KEVO-973841 format. One record per residue (C-alpha): z, x, y; residue in one letter. Coordinates in pm, whole numbers, plus 50000, padded with zeros to 5 digits. Last residue first. Layout:
<romars>
ZXYa/...
</romars>
This chain:
<romars>
657582276269187i/658572295969495f/662212285969530c/663222290469169a/661232322469143f/662782336469458s/666322328769349f/665772343769005l/664062374169154s/666692379569418i/669512378169166f/667802401968925v/666662425069204v/668542456769119l/667372456468757v/663672458368841m/662642491868695n/662632478768335q/660322450968450p/657582475768543h/656142479868893p/654012511468914t/655702533769169a/654472535169526s/657522519969689n/657782516170065r/654622535270133y/654192536470508n/654392574070551a/651602577970299a/649292558970534p/649432585770802s/647412574671103a/647572538570991t/645052515070837q/645772478470880i/647002455770606m/645052427270452v/647372397570465k/647202364970271f/647192338770547k/648752304970478c/647822274970691t/644182268170605s/644572286870277t/644222323970202s/643062335669855p/640272358069994n/637912366569709t/637552404169655n/640092403269372t/642632426869216i/644472413368910v/648032405168821s/650142390368540l/650012409968216g/652582434568344p/652502436168725f/649952463168787k/648862456569142c/650812484469314a/649352510169073s/645902504469224a/647212514769565m/646312488169820q/648202504970103n/651632499969948n/652372472470200e/649172455770086q/650072455369717y/653632443169775y/652412414469993s/649652407369746n/652042403069454f/654302379569652a/651352358769773y/649962356669421s/653292343569289i/653432317169558n/649822307069492g/650442303869120r/653362280469185s/651522259269441d/651132269269804l/651752244270085d/654912261770209g/652842291470318c/653402286670691s/657092279070631t/658932245970603g/660242252070253y/659502286470115g/657132315570153l/656332332270486s/659362354870438t/657772372370141c/657682407270292d/657702437670063a/660092456569836h/662502428069758s/659592403669743c/657632423969489a/660652430069267y/661682393769272g/658162382369191v/657962406668900s/661422398568768d/660752361168771a/657252364568627i/658082387768334h/658802359968082p/655212346568106n/655492308468099e/653372305568413l/650582319668200s/648182347168303a/644462342168240t/643762333168602s/645382365968703a/648022363268975m/646732379369291v/646232413769449c/643842412469743w/640682429169866r/638942432270200q/639252469970241p/642072483170466l/641782473270828y/640922492671141h/642402481871472v/641462492471824d/640262458571947n/643662446372063t/643952409372123p/644122393272470v/646702366172537l/645552337772758v/645082337073135q/641272336573134g/640362360372853a/639622390073079s/642922385773258n/644292363373530t/648042362073578h/650892338673498g/651712349073144l/649622321073000s/650032317672626l/647422308272368n/648592312672011y/649302339071746k/647602367171932p/646002395071723t/647692428971744g/647612437171373d/651232427971298f/650702394171463n/651172390171836f/653632369772042l/656102384271796g/659282367771668w/658252366271302h/660302391571104r/663662375371183e/662442341071071f/663662348770718n/667252344770836g/670152363670994p/670222388170699k/666452392370719i/666532429170814s/663362440870982k/660542456570781a/657792431470864d/658032435471240e/655932410371436d/654632422571773i/655762417172135l/659122400272100s/661262387072244f/660442379972605l/662272400472867y/663892382973165a/664642386573535n/664652351373674v/663222346374023p/664842320674255g/667752296474221p/670842311074051r/673502284373987m/671052256173910p/668732280373730t/665602297573855g/662892277374023k/660812308574060e/657792289173937g/657042319273721l/660442314773558i/659992279173433h/656302282673358t/657112313073144m/659932294472969f/657792264172895g/655002286472770q/657482304472546n/659082272672414f/655992251772352r/654082281072208q/656952289371974a/657382252771875y/653742248671778k/653502282971613v/656412276571379n/660082284671336a/661832250971314n/661292248170937i/662222284570895d/660462317470810g/657642314971062d/656732314171432t/659832327971601p/660952317871954w/661762339472255g/664432354772477i/665712390272495e/667092411772775g/667772383873022v/668642406273315i/671402396173554i/672212409773899s/675812407574018m/676232385074319n/679322365174223p/681262394574073f/684942386274131g/686102373173794n/685302336873873k/681772346673968q/680992367073659l/682112339873419a/680332313873634w/677052332973618v/677532337373242l/677892299773192t/674882297473421d/672672315273172h/673762292872885n/673202261173087a/669812272573212d/668752282772862f/670102250772702v/667742227972890n/668062198173125t/671132209573317y/671992191473641t/674322205273906k/676372178274077g/679762189473947n/678282197973607d/675932170373499n/674472175873155i/671042161673085p/670352133772834n/666592128272826s/665302162972740y/661562161472807g/660292195972879d/661922229972891f/662882234772528f/666162238272338a/667372204772476y/664422188072303d/665842197671964a/669152179772010p/671642200871809f/672892180571515n/671482204471255p/673482232671419d/672782269071342n/668982269371359f/668832247171667l/671262268971862s/669502299071716i/666232288171873f/667952286972214p/668262324972197y/669772343072497i/670172380972514n/672242393672808v/671932423473041t/674362427773334f/672622449173593p/673462483473740a/674332491074103g/676862517473997n/679942498174110d/678542466673944n/678062483973612l/681582498373621f/683102465073726k/681242447073445v/682432472573190i/686062470173297r/685822432073299l/684282432172951m/687092453772815l/689742430272954d/687932399772816r/687302413172466i/689532389772263d/689292362272525q/685542359072535r/684412360572896f/684542329173105d/682672296473144g/684302264973282t/681482259373531s/678962259573246p/680172224873143k/680272212272785e/683822223972740t/685642253372582s/683322277572751s/681602309672650g/681152346672712y/680592377172494v/678732353772257d/675642357072476a/674692388972294n/674882419972502l/672242444872616p/674342472272781i/673142487073111t/672502520873270v/670322525573578k/667602551173639v/666382558373992k/669622562774192s/671452582473925g/668452603873835l/669542637273978g/670272651573632a/674002651973712k/673802615173806i/672022606673480l/674642626173283a/677482607673455a/675852574273369q/675412585573008v/679082595472996n/680312562473139q/678182541272904l/679322562072606a/682952556772712p/682272519072737f/680592515772397t/682932537872193t/686162518272140a/684622484072080l/681872497671858f/683242489471512t/685022457871629g/684172437871318n/680442445171348y/679522409371255a/681452397471563s/678722412571778l/680232435372039f/677562462572017p/674692439372116e/672392469472138n/673832502472252g/673492519072591v/670242505072733a/668902531472971v/666912516973259y/664152526473502r/661962550273303i/658542552873471n/657042579373245v/655272606273448s/655112630573156n/656712661373308s/659502648273530s/660262613573392v/659642623473031h/661812654573044s/664582636973235s/664882606973004v/664952614572633n/665612651772609k/667622657072927e/669482624072891v/670432631772532w/671602666872619k/673732653472905e/675252627372676a/676042653772414a/677652675572682a/679782646272797v/681102644172441s/683182617272273t/681302586372387a/677872601672327l/678862612071976p/680252577171904y/677452556672059l/674652570771844m/675052545371563d/674662517671819n/671112527671901p/670412541372251i/667542523472420g/664842531472672v/663922506272942m/660452513273080v/658412501473379e/654732504673296l/652712526673531g/650772540173235s/651002576573346g/653042585273043r/653602555772810l/651982572072505a/654362601572548r/657282577272546l/656012561872223i/655662595672052e/659092606572172g/660922576072040d/663762567872279a/665432538572106d/665292500972118f/662482499572370l/662012474972655k/658652472972828v/657582462473174k/654252453973332e/652692430373081i/649292421773228g/647772414572889n/645402444072905e/648342466273000k/650512456872706l/647682459472454l/646712493772593k/650312505272548v/650252491272194v/647052509972110t/648452542772243d/651572537372032p/649532533671711p/650012499371551l/652802498971298p/652152495070925h/655532491470754t/657102476971067a/660482481871232q/658972493671563t/660162469071826g/658592466672170w/660482441772383n/658112428572650a/657832426673028g/656152402673272v/655802408473643g/658072404573944e/661642416573955g/663032426473621v/660522421073348g/660322400173036v/661602419572721a/661592422372336m/663872433572027v/666552419071794r/669872424471624l/672392401171483v/674212366771466w/676432350471721f/677972317271814v/678402306772175l/681432284972243v/679962260272486w/680822230372272n/678272203772363r/675962214372083w/678652212171820g/680782240371684g/678372267371797g/676062267872096m/673842295871987s/673312332672023c/671272358471836y/671082395771847g/669172425771952m/
</romars>
């Protein structure tokens, strides 16, 4: 999963890139979702499958081929895209036997014995990101070829198609017009070989498009252009009008395919969405505006100026993941339509009628830990010399991405910020008493410290809580050496 934006000025169609991500809207009719699993307290797979079905989501995109998840999907009728992580590309690229073994274990066995409707295998995930410095350039295409050969040998070549989810930085344009789009020069020859192979095998081109990143990267980017309503300065490209960055981005790819001899190749939008926290532009209001605008856009089958009709796309993402890397930004853990516990963040119509009247339905199969929180003791002083190290330690071992300027917890005072950090660590360690022993600073309370905008979490119970402990040791300053920089930065920002 990765990011894309219009870099170097919003009218410069050179798409800039970031990193990995996870969620899907379906190919053909129906809605799909990326199901990511980088969470400290994940919902049980059976619960997630029920959540998908109750919300009318008919397709799901996975980032690996987790056996427990695939077993939960058996007989569900959901269309499934399984993923191969980038670190598995090399062995699959260098050994046909390894590819055959992978397909047998992760595709054939589930299709034949468990009635899992696997339709796609995603070979890698944005493997050509510039951040990888070419690491996967030599292995992605051979892995794609070997997996395709293995699917054919298994008798699945006509049912299961291979694809590569790519970031939109694999193509671009030197002008403001999509019609000048082409593949990135440094990988153009490789891209054309891949596209031809996919096309020859009836497989789609999969691309991840993130208008949010355009706004995040460029302070001069016109915010309304990222959405689907109200942009007043559209781009005219030889009579085709572009009123939003998604259509323009998508059609830059269409032109790149067309001018290289693939005018009718099918396209899947593998990831598209908007985060709700971790940045001033990442909030519930904008996320609802974007996702509802996108759903209305595609459900109307208006398509794009170059591709009228249905759009095959996967929303990103289904559920928040509090253990994801935040190298791209703190918003990375907040892409979900649902919170970590399966509760919807906002109303969203997915274009069908459900028990809640066309809005998202929460899961009811969740059990929480006791209603208690770890907070800064009222007797503790803000002058305590251990605060910086304690906050830094908590935030480096838990999730503090809702703290800071423009975030949901931006209204907290100094003590509130410290309490939030302590509680995050406490909850992610399953409320162990030792996880609320910051020296002379913390206390456990039964009074909810949440504010009108900032929710102090109480984590959910999991099947094996011990597996979710990220650090169960008692936090002492002498154990906090590795987070000196983080702690000083966090303390300065939080108080």
